C-alpha positions in Angstrom: 8.9 -11.6 30.0 8.0 -13.1 26.7 4.4 -12.0 27.1 5.6 -8.3 27.2 7.9 -8.5 24.2 6.5 -6.6 21.2 8.6 -8.7 18.9 7.2 -12.0 20.4 3.6 -11.2 21.0 1.5 -9.5 18.3 -0.5 -7.9 21.1 1.5 -8.1 24.4 -0.4 -9.5 27.4 1.8 -8.1 30.1 3.6 -4.8 30.8 7.1 -4.8 32.2 9.1 -2.2 34.0 12.7 -2.9 33.1 14.2 -4.7 30.1 12.1 -7.5 28.8 14.6 -8.4 26.1 15.6 -7.5 22.5 15.7 -9.1 19.1 19.5 -9.6 19.4 19.1 -13.0 21.1 16.6 -15.0 23.1 16.4 -14.7 26.8 18.5 -11.5 27.1 15.9 -9.8 29.4 17.0 -8.3 32.8 17.2 -10.3 35.9 14.0 -10.7 38.0 15.3 -8.3 40.7 15.4 -5.5 38.1 11.9 -6.0 36.7 8.3 -5.8 37.7 5.3 -6.8 35.7 1.5 -6.6 35.5 -1.2 -7.6 33.0 -1.7 -5.3 30.1 -5.0 -3.5 29.5 -5.8 -6.0 26.7 -5.3 -8.9 29.0 -8.2 -7.8 31.2 -10.5 -8.7 28.4 -9.3 -12.3 28.6 -10.7 -12.5 32.2 -13.6 -10.1 31.9 -16.7 -11.2 33.7 -15.1 -14.4 34.9 -16.8 -13.9 38.3 -20.2 -13.9 36.6 -20.2 -17.7 36.2 -19.4 -17.3 32.5 -17.1 -20.4 32.7 -18.9 -23.4 34.0 -16.0 -25.9 34.1 -13.3 -25.3 36.8 -10.5 -27.6 37.7 -8.5 -28.3 40.8 -5.0 -27.0 41.0 -1.9 -29.2 41.7 -2.6 -29.5 45.4 -6.4 -29.3 45.3 -6.4 -26.1 47.3 -7.8 -23.8 44.6 -9.5 -24.0 41.3 -8.9 -22.5 37.9 -11.1 -22.1 34.8 -10.8 -24.7 32.0 -10.8 -21.7 29.5 -11.0 -18.0 29.9 -13.9 -15.8 28.7 -11.8 -13.8 26.3 -14.5 -11.3 25.6 -13.9 -8.9 22.7 -11.0 -10.7 21.0 -9.7 -14.1 20.1 -6.2 -14.7 21.4 -5.3 -16.6 18.3 -4.0 -13.2 17.2 -0.9 -13.9 19.3 -0.3 -17.3 17.6 1.2 -20.3 19.4 4.2 -22.6 18.9 4.8 -25.7 21.0 5.0 -29.4 21.5 2.8 -31.3 23.9 2.4 -35.0 24.7 1.8 -36.6 21.4 0.8 -33.4 19.6 2.4 -30.2 18.3 1.1 -26.8 17.2 2.3 -24.0 15.0 -0.2 -21.2 14.7 0.9 -17.9 13.0 -0.1 -14.5 14.4 -2.9 -12.4 12.9 -4.1 -8.8 12.9 -6.7 -8.1 15.6 -8.8 -5.8 13.4 -8.9 -8.3 10.6 -9.8 -11.2 12.8 -12.6 -9.3 14.6 -14.0 -8.2 11.3 -14.0 -11.8 10.1 -15.7 -13.0 13.3 -18.5 -10.4 12.8 -19.0 -11.5 9.2 -19.1 -15.2 10.2 -21.5 -14.5 13.1 -24.1 -13.0 10.8 -23.6 -15.4 7.9 -22.7 -19.0 8.9 -22.6 -20.0 5.2 -20.1 -17.3 4.2 -17.3 -18.3 1.8 -13.8 -18.9 3.2 -12.3 -16.1 1.1 -14.5 -13.5 2.8 -13.3 -14.4 6.3 -9.7 -15.3 5.4 -7.1 -13.4 7.3 -3.4 -13.5 6.2 -0.8 -14.0 8.9 0.5 -10.7 10.4 3.6 -11.2 12.5 4.9 -9.0 15.3 8.2 -8.5 13.6 6.7 -7.5 10.3 8.6 -8.8 7.3 7.3 -9.9 4.0 5.1 -12.9 3.3 6.0 -14.4 -0.1 3.6 -17.3 -0.6 0.2 -16.1 0.4 -1.7 -18.5 -1.9 0.0 -21.5 -0.3 -0.6 -20.1 3.2 -4.2 -19.4 2.4 -4.7 -23.1 1.5 -2.9 -24.2 4.6 -5.1 -22.1 6.9 -8.2 -23.4 5.0 -7.3 -27.0 5.9 -5.5 -26.3 9.2 -2.1 -27.5 8.0 0.0 -27.5 4.9 2.8 -25.3 3.4 4.6 -23.0 5.9 4.7 -19.2 5.7 7.7 -18.1 3.7 8.9 -14.9 5.4 11.5 -12.5 4.1 13.3 -9.6 5.8 12.7 -6.0 4.8 16.0 -4.8 3.4 16.9 -1.4 1.9 20.0 -0.7 -0.3 22.1 2.4 0.4 23.8 3.1 -2.8 26.1 5.8 -1.3 27.5 3.4 1.4 27.1 0.3 -0.8 25.4 -1.6 2.0 22.2 -3.4 2.7 20.2 -2.2 5.7 18.1 -4.8 7.4 15.1 -3.2 9.2 12.7 -6.2 9.7 13.5 -9.9 10.1 11.3 -13.0 10.0 9.3 -13.9 13.1 11.2 -15.9 15.7 14.6 -15.1 14.2 17.2 -13.2 16.2 19.9 -10.9 14.8 22.7 -12.9 16.5 21.7 -15.9 14.4 21.9 -13.8 11.2 25.2 -12.2 12.2 26.7 -15.7 12.9 25.6 -16.8 9.4 27.1 -13.6 7.9 30.4 -14.2 9.6 30.6 -17.7 8.1 29.9 -16.3 4.6 32.5 -13.6 5.0 35.1 -16.2 5.8 34.0 -18.6 3.1 35.7 -18.8 -0.2 32.3 -18.7 -1.9 31.6 -15.2 -0.5 29.4 -13.5 -3.1 30.8 -10.1 -2.2 30.2 -9.2 1.4 32.9 -7.2 3.0 31.7 -6.9 6.6 28.5 -6.3 8.7 27.5 -4.3 11.7 24.6 -5.1 14.1 23.2 -1.8 15.4 20.0 -3.4 16.7 18.4 -1.6 19.7 14.7 -1.3 20.2 14.3 -2.2 16.5 16.3 -4.3 14.1 19.1 -2.5 12.3 21.9 -4.5 10.6 24.2 -3.1 8.0 25.8 -5.4 5.5 28.6 -3.8 3.5 29.5 -5.0 0.0 32.9 -5.3 -1.7 33.7 -3.1 -4.6 32.3 -4.5 -7.8 29.9 -6.9 -6.1 26.5 -7.2 -7.7 23.9 -6.2 -5.1 21.1 -8.2 -6.7 23.1 -11.4 -6.8 24.4 -10.9 -3.2 20.9 -10.3 -1.9 19.6 -13.5 -3.6 22.5 -15.4 -2.1 21.6 -14.0 1.4 18.0 -15.0 1.1 18.9 -18.5 0.1 21.7 -19.1 2.6 20.8 -17.1 5.8 17.8 -16.6 8.1 17.0 -13.3 6.3 14.5 -15.6 4.7 12.9 -18.1 7.0 9.8 -20.3 7.4 7.0 -20.5 10.0 5.0 -23.7 10.0 1.2 -23.9 10.0 -0.3 -26.6 12.1 -3.6 -25.5 13.7 -3.8 -28.2 16.4 -5.8 -26.8 19.3 -7.8 -28.3 22.2 -11.5 -28.6 21.5 -13.4 -27.3 24.6 -10.1 -27.1 26.4 -9.7 -30.9 26.3 -9.2 -32.8 23.1 -6.5 -32.1 20.4 -7.9 -31.4 17.0 -6.7 -29.8 13.8 -8.9 -26.8 13.1 -9.4 -25.1 9.7 -9.6 -21.3 9.8 -13.4 -21.2 9.5 -13.7 -24.0 12.1 -11.6 -22.2 14.7 -13.6 -19.0 14.2 -16.8 -20.9 14.6 -15.5 -22.5 17.8 -14.6 -19.2 19.2 -18.0 -17.7 18.4 -19.7 -20.7 20.0 -17.7 -20.0 23.1 -18.7 -16.3 23.0 -22.4 -17.2 22.8 -22.0 -19.3 25.9 -20.0 -16.7 27.8 -22.3 -13.8 27.0 -25.4 -15.9 27.7 -24.1 -17.0 31.1 -23.0 -13.5 31.9 -26.4 -12.0 31.1 -28.1 -14.8 33.1 -25.9 -13.9 36.1 -26.8 -10.2 35.7 -30.5 -11.0 35.5 -30.4 -13.1 38.7 -28.6 -10.3 40.5 -31.1 -7.7 39.3 -34.0 -9.9 40.3 -32.5 -10.3 43.8 -32.0 -6.6 44.2 -35.5 -5.8 43.0 -36.8 -8.3 45.5 -35.0 -6.4 48.3 -36.2 -3.0 47.0 -39.8 -4.2 47.0 -39.4 -5.0 50.7 -37.8 -1.6 51.4 -40.6 0.2 49.6 -43.2 -1.6 51.7 -41.3 -0.6 54.8 -41.1 3.0 53.8 -44.7 3.2 52.9 -45.6 1.9 56.4 -42.7 3.4 58.2 -44.6 4.4 61.4 -46.1 1.0 61.9 -42.7 -0.6 61.1 -40.9 1.6 63.6 -43.5 0.9 66.3 -43.4 -2.8 65.6 -39.6 -2.9 66.0 -39.7 -0.8 69.2 -42.2 -3.1 70.8 -40.1 -6.2 70.0 -37.9 -7.8 72.7 -35.1 -8.7 70.2 -34.1 -8.5 66.6 -35.3 -12.0 65.8 -38.7 -11.1 67.4 -38.9 -8.0 65.3 -38.0 -10.0 62.2 -40.7 -12.5 62.9 -43.3 -9.8 63.4 -42.3 -8.0 60.1 -42.5 -11.3 58.1 -45.9 -12.0 59.5 -47.3 -8.5 59.2 -46.1 -7.6 55.7 -45.6 -11.1 54.2 -41.8 -10.6 53.7 -39.0 -13.2 53.5 -35.7 -13.3 55.4 -33.7 -11.3 52.8 -36.2 -8.5 52.8 -36.6 -8.3 56.5 -32.8 -8.3 57.0 -32.5 -5.3 54.6 -35.3 -3.4 56.5 -33.6 -4.0 59.8 -30.2 -2.9 58.4 -31.5 0.3 56.9 -30.2 3.6 58.5 -32.5 6.3 59.8 -30.8 8.7 57.3 -32.2 6.6 54.5 -35.7 7.5 55.5 -35.4 11.1 54.2 -37.6 11.9 51.3 -34.6 12.3 48.9 -33.3 8.9 49.8 -36.7 7.3 49.3 -36.9 8.8 45.8 -33.4 7.3 45.1 -34.8 3.9 46.0 -37.7 4.3 43.6 -35.4 5.6 40.9 -33.1 2.5 41.3 -36.2 0.3 41.0 -37.2 1.9 37.7 -33.6 1.6 36.4 -33.3 -2.0 37.4 -36.7 -2.9 35.8 -35.6 -1.3 32.6 -32.3 -3.2 32.6 -34.1 -6.4 33.5 -36.4 -6.0 30.4 -33.3 -5.3 28.2 -31.4 -8.4 29.4 -34.4 -10.6 29.2 -34.9 -9.5 25.6 -31.2 -10.2 24.8 -31.4 -13.7 26.4 -34.6 -14.5 24.5 -33.4 -13.1 21.1 -30.3 -14.5 19.4 -30.1 -11.5 17.1 -29.8 -9.1 20.1 -27.2 -11.4 21.7 -25.1 -11.3 18.5 -25.4 -7.5 18.4 -23.9 -7.3 21.9 -21.0 -9.6 20.9 -20.5 -7.5 17.7 -20.5 -4.3 19.8 -17.6 -5.6 22.0 -15.7 -7.0 19.0 -15.9 -3.6 17.3 -14.9 -1.7 20.4 -11.9 -3.8 21.1 -10.8 -3.7 17.5 -11.0 0.1 17.5 -9.2 0.5 20.8 -6.4 -2.1 20.4 -6.3 -2.8 16.6 -3.5 -1.5 14.4 -2.3 -1.6 10.9 -0.7 -4.7 9.3 3.0 -5.2 9.9 3.7 -8.1 7.6 3.6 -7.1 3.9 2.0 -9.4 1.4 3.7 -9.1 -2.0 2.3 -9.8 -5.4 5.0 -12.3 -6.4 5.6 -14.9 -8.9 8.0 -17.8 -9.0 10.7 -17.8 -11.6 12.0 -21.3 -12.2 11.8 -23.2 -9.0 13.6 -21.0 -6.6 13.5 -17.2 -6.4 10.2 -15.4 -5.9 10.1 -12.0 -7.5 8.5 -8.9 -6.1 6.4 -7.3 -8.8 7.1 -3.6 -9.4 6.6 -1.2 -12.3 10.1 -0.2 -13.6 11.6 1.9 -16.3 14.6 0.5 -18.2 16.9 2.8 -20.2 19.8 1.9 -22.4 22.6 4.3 -23.3 24.8 4.7 -26.4 27.6 3.0 -24.5 25.6 -0.1 -23.6 24.8 0.8 -20.0 21.4 -0.2 -18.6 19.7 1.9 -16.0 16.6 0.5 -14.2 14.5 2.4 -11.7 11.0 2.2 -10.2 8.4 4.3 -12.1 7.0 5.2 -8.6 10.3 7.1 -8.0 9.3 9.6 -10.7 7.2 12.3 -9.1 4.3 13.7 -11.1 5.3 17.2 -12.4 3.5 19.9 -14.4 3.7 19.8 -18.2 6.8 21.6 -19.4 9.0 20.6 -16.4 12.6 19.5 -16.7 11.9 16.0 -15.2 14.2 13.9 -13.1 17.7 13.8 -14.5 19.2 10.4 -15.1 22.5 9.7 -13.4 24.5 9.3 -16.6 28.2 9.0 -17.1 30.1 11.6 -19.1 29.3 11.4 -22.8 26.5 9.0 -22.1 22.9 9.6 -23.4 19.9 7.4 -23.6 19.2 5.6 -26.9 16.0 3.7 -26.0 13.8 3.2 -23.0 10.8 1.0 -22.0 8.5 0.5 -19.1 8.1 -3.1 -17.7 7.4 -5.1 -14.6 10.1 -6.9 -12.5 8.4 -10.1 -13.4 8.7 -9.4 -17.2 11.2 -10.8 -19.6 13.2 -8.2 -21.4 14.0 -8.7 -25.1 16.9 -7.0 -26.7 17.0 -6.6 -30.5 20.3 -5.8 -32.1 21.6 -4.2 -35.3 22.5 -7.7 -36.6 18.9 -8.9 -36.2 19.6 -11.0 -33.1 17.4 -11.4 -30.1 18.7 -11.6 -26.5 16.6 -12.0 -23.4 16.8 -11.9 -19.7 14.5 -11.5 -16.6 14.0 -7.9 -15.5 14.5 -9.1 -11.9 18.2 -9.6 -12.7 18.7 -5.9 -13.1 19.6 -3.9 -9.9 17.3 -1.0 -9.5 19.1 2.3 -9.1 22.5 0.9 -10.4 24.1 0.6 -13.8 24.5 -2.7 -15.6 26.7 -3.2 -18.6 24.9 -5.1 -21.3 28.1 -6.8 -22.4 28.3 -8.4 -18.9 24.9 -10.0 -19.5 25.3 -11.5 -23.0 28.2 -12.7 -25.2 27.5 -10.3 -28.1 29.3 -10.2 -31.4 31.8 -7.6 -32.3 30.2 -4.3 -33.3 26.8 -5.6 -32.2 24.7 -3.0 -30.5 21.1 -3.1 -29.1 18.7 -0.9 -31.1 15.4 -1.8 -29.6 13.9 -3.3 -26.3 10.6 -4.9 -25.5 9.0 -6.3 -22.4 7.2 -9.6 -22.5 4.8 -9.9 -19.6 3.7 -13.2 -18.1 0.1 -12.3 -19.0 1.0 -12.3 -22.7 -0.7 -15.4 -24.3 1.8 -17.9 -25.6 -0.1 -18.1 -28.9 0.7 -14.5 -29.6 3.0 -13.4 -32.4 6.2 -11.3 -32.2 5.8 -8.4 -34.7 9.1 -6.7 -35.6 9.2 -3.3 -37.4 12.3 -2.0 -39.1 13.5 1.5 -39.9 13.1 1.0 -43.6 9.4 0.2 -43.2 9.4 -3.6 -43.1 7.3 -5.8 -40.9 7.8 -9.5 -39.9 5.4 -11.6 -37.9 6.5 -14.8 -36.2 4.8 -17.0 -33.6 6.2 -16.4 -30.1 6.5 -20.2 -29.6 9.3 -20.3 -32.3 11.6 -18.4 -29.9 13.1 -20.5 -27.1 12.8 -17.9 -24.4 13.3 -20.4 -21.5 16.8 -21.6 -22.3 18.8 -20.0 -25.1 19.8 -16.5 -24.3 20.3 -15.7 -28.0 18.3 -16.4 -31.2 17.9 -15.0 -34.7 15.0 -12.5 -34.8 15.1 -11.2 -38.4 17.3 -11.0 -41.5 18.0 -7.3 -42.0 18.8 -5.6 -45.3 21.9 -3.4 -45.5 21.4 0.0 -43.6 18.2 -1.3 -42.0 17.6 -1.7 -38.2 14.9 -2.8 -35.8 12.7 0.0 -34.5 10.4 -1.9 -32.2 8.9 -5.4 -31.5 5.4 -5.9 -30.1 3.3 -8.9 -29.1 -0.1 -9.3 -30.8 -3.0 -11.7 -31.4 -4.4 -10.0 -34.5 -4.6 -6.5 -33.2 -4.3 -3.4 -35.3 -0.9 -1.9 -35.7 0.2 1.7 -36.1 3.4 2.9 -37.7 4.8 6.5 -37.3 7.5 8.0 -39.5 10.1 10.7 -39.0 8.2 13.1 -41.1 4.9 12.5 -39.3 3.0 10.1 -41.4 0.9 7.6 -39.5 -0.5 4.4 -40.9 -2.9 1.9 -39.2 -3.7 -1.5 -40.7 -4.8 -4.9 -39.5 -1.9 -7.2 -38.5 -3.9 -10.1 -39.9 -2.9 -8.7 -43.3 0.6 -10.1 -42.5 1.2 -13.8 -42.5 3.3 -15.4 -39.8 6.6 -16.7 -41.1 9.8 -18.3 -39.6 12.1 -16.3 -37.4 15.1 -16.4 -39.8 13.4 -14.4 -42.5 13.2 -10.8 -43.8 9.5 -9.8 -43.7 7.4 -7.7 -46.0 6.7 -4.1 -46.7 4.6 -2.4 -44.0 4.6 1.3 -45.1 5.5 3.2 -48.2 8.1 5.8 -47.3 8.8 9.2 -49.0 12.4 10.1 -49.8 14.5 10.8 -46.7 11.8 9.4 -44.4 12.0 6.4 -42.1 10.0 4.6 -39.4 10.5 5.9 -35.8 7.8 4.0 -33.9 5.4 1.1 -34.4 2.9 -0.3 -31.8 0.1 -2.7 -31.5 -3.2 -0.9 -30.9 -5.7 -2.9 -28.7 -9.4 -2.9 -29.6 -10.3 -0.8 -26.5 -8.0 2.0 -27.5 -9.8 5.3 -28.1 -7.0 7.9 -28.1 -3.3 8.1 -29.2 -0.7 10.5 -27.8 2.0 11.8 -30.2 5.3 13.6 -29.4 8.1 15.2 -31.4 11.8 15.2 -30.8 11.5 18.7 -29.3 8.8 17.6 -26.9 5.7 18.9 -28.6 2.8 16.6 -27.6 -0.9 16.1 -28.1 -3.7 13.7 -27.9 -5.6 12.6 -31.0 -8.7 10.5 -31.4 -7.9 7.2 -33.0 -11.0 7.7 -35.2 -9.1 10.3 -37.2 -6.9 7.4 -38.6 -9.1 4.9 -40.4 -7.7 1.5 -41.3 -5.8 1.5 -44.5 -4.0 -1.1 -46.6 -0.5 -2.3 -45.8 2.3 -0.7 -47.8 0.5 2.6 -48.2 1.8 6.0 -46.9 -0.8 6.8 -44.2 -2.0 10.2 -43.0 -0.2 13.1 -41.5 -0.3 12.9 -37.7 1.2 16.1 -36.5 2.4 19.4 -38.0 6.1 19.8 -37.0 8.0 23.1 -36.9 11.4 23.5 -38.7 14.2 21.4 -37.3 11.7 19.2 -35.5 10.4 15.8 -36.4 8.2 13.0 -34.9 9.8 10.5 -32.6 7.1 8.3 -30.9 3.5 7.8 -30.1 1.6 5.7 -27.5 -1.9 4.3 -27.2 -3.6 5.7 -24.1 -4.1 3.0 -21.4 -3.8 4.9 -18.1 -3.9 8.4 -16.5 -0.2 9.3 -16.6 2.5 9.7 -19.2 6.3 9.1 -18.9 8.3 11.1 -21.3 12.0 10.2 -21.6 14.7 12.3 -23.2 18.4 11.6 -23.8 19.2 12.8 -20.2 16.0 12.9 -18.2 12.5 11.5 -17.6 9.3 13.3 -16.5 6.0 11.9 -15.3 2.9 14.1 -16.1 -0.8 13.7 -15.8 -2.6 12.8 -19.1 -5.2 15.6 -18.5 -2.4 18.2 -18.9 -2.0 17.2 -22.6 -4.7 18.8 -24.8 -6.7 16.8 -27.3 -6.2 18.2 -30.8 -6.7 17.4 -34.4 -4.2 15.7 -36.8 -3.1 19.1 -38.2 -2.2 20.6 -34.9 1.4 21.1 -33.7 0.9 20.0 -30.0 2.1 21.7 -26.8 5.5 21.6 -25.1 5.6 18.8 -22.6 9.2 18.8 -21.3 11.9 21.4 -21.0 14.9 20.1 -22.9 18.6 21.1 -22.5 21.1 21.8 -25.2 21.6 18.8 -27.6 18.8 16.9 -25.7 15.9 15.3 -27.5 12.8 13.3 -26.7 13.1 9.5 -27.2 9.8 8.1 -26.1 6.4 8.7 -24.6 4.6 5.9 -22.6 1.2 5.7 -21.1 0.9 4.1 -17.6 
């Protein structure tokens, strides 16, 4: 039964008529009287050509009445794809499952290049139940050595915001839903319940568990608790102990086990072709005798008629035509109907065909390259016929602290005037044509977005406030698609509000500087190492003057910086012109402002940047070559960047780093292709990029 279960075997070896079980619990298949079974089509490849003496070692069965092969031919695929888990006398094994296509491709590469590097033939585990592999680097090392860290597997879970429930659709290999449901029941009855109301196991042919949350429960925290305390996250060990030549236990590294299989294949194919060659030679020998008889048919018939018995006829034929016993027997057994001209031509055609096949097989036996091509042909054919796509996802993750791995995704984080944070994947924004209305943000009444950034779930988000304080948190703590109140994250002072956000990626060098820009045109540079971003949630970022506020903070290692003002002036200068100072300081003048003007945006401009994209509050946007803005001295006014119409003003710019743009307004966000934004001069007004509603205005443009 287990050999037929699609959730137990990556590639089932048997087919069952009747119920062979479900993922609800182990052993829940139908009784034997209700089932019938047979080998699957793939299993036939395990035994293919076994009658051709491909296996040389056979062993007696338990009562010495029959024999069985020590190993099977397994032509076309390596059954390691189905994995193995078990304990024998003095040895245990735990071999994960793999994807047949990937393994066959690896075998072909290794066959043609025995010195190939491990990375080129490495195949990540691919389990029948799918799920998510979290620690691929550790698993890779374990497979390389044959043992080591186990596969860390996680369920595939979706969150239904409408029903406020998690939907479990895939679970780790060798875990059953009854086990998970039992753990959920214990949690629901426990005083430490993180917010689970009830659950419902709707598993049929596939896994489907609904876990409903209590009102007010934080889905992100509940999910982390479930991963830590239930089998929704589980392990599968790696111990590649196998029998060498079907006899001796040995720990195989990944490359070693592939080499052992290929060595077996060489022997199987060679023995098979030797068998075919002997059969062809034997048949050609018979045909040679038949042709001699046909060419001398009258004499043969007369000789047979004159003989007193079959044995006498056989003796005369052997003596007259110099034939052996097998040839004579074939002549005596031939039917009269076979003497027709058409039948004689068939015999000659068969001889030609066999001679051609004999030459082909002899060439294969004598040439290792041709033998490898035959093995490759079968490996490719089986992979195309039975191979399928990967089921187990491999995530680009990173460990935060010592516990929770984080799935890396591109996200957009928006903060409203009432201190509500909205986070969503940028992939959920569909690309629209320039001038579209974008995707409306699900804001509460009287809410509008004040500031927004793009980040990664592995990033650290820095919040800068009107009091000059800095707060930080991991982006992974935010629940995608749900609102989070910033006051629930930090103990902020009375009347303290966030006025800017920045994302600190793990790739940012720790010798970088934090460069803070203020509305009144000041700049302050401080070494990143001065901020304790591992422990303290709050620190002083800058001393602000009265009526001044933070516009933006960037991370730089001596890059150029660009500052844009409300009236459209743009200044670029070298950040090395500003000395790094302590965090509890005010900074120096960055740009000279005209009356009733202020800084709206400031960014670091990397050396590879060629183009900038500017946008106004009313959504007029354009691309401008960076070469139109030569470097100037700090504390000067800069050059005009865009000609704005009446009642419009500049709001943001972005250095171009990708092929798409995300434009965020107070109520919506739109994703458009960069090519739809024209490249214009500094004096141009730009083109409309987003359709705005009443009292709506653009907040930011970001290149992705």
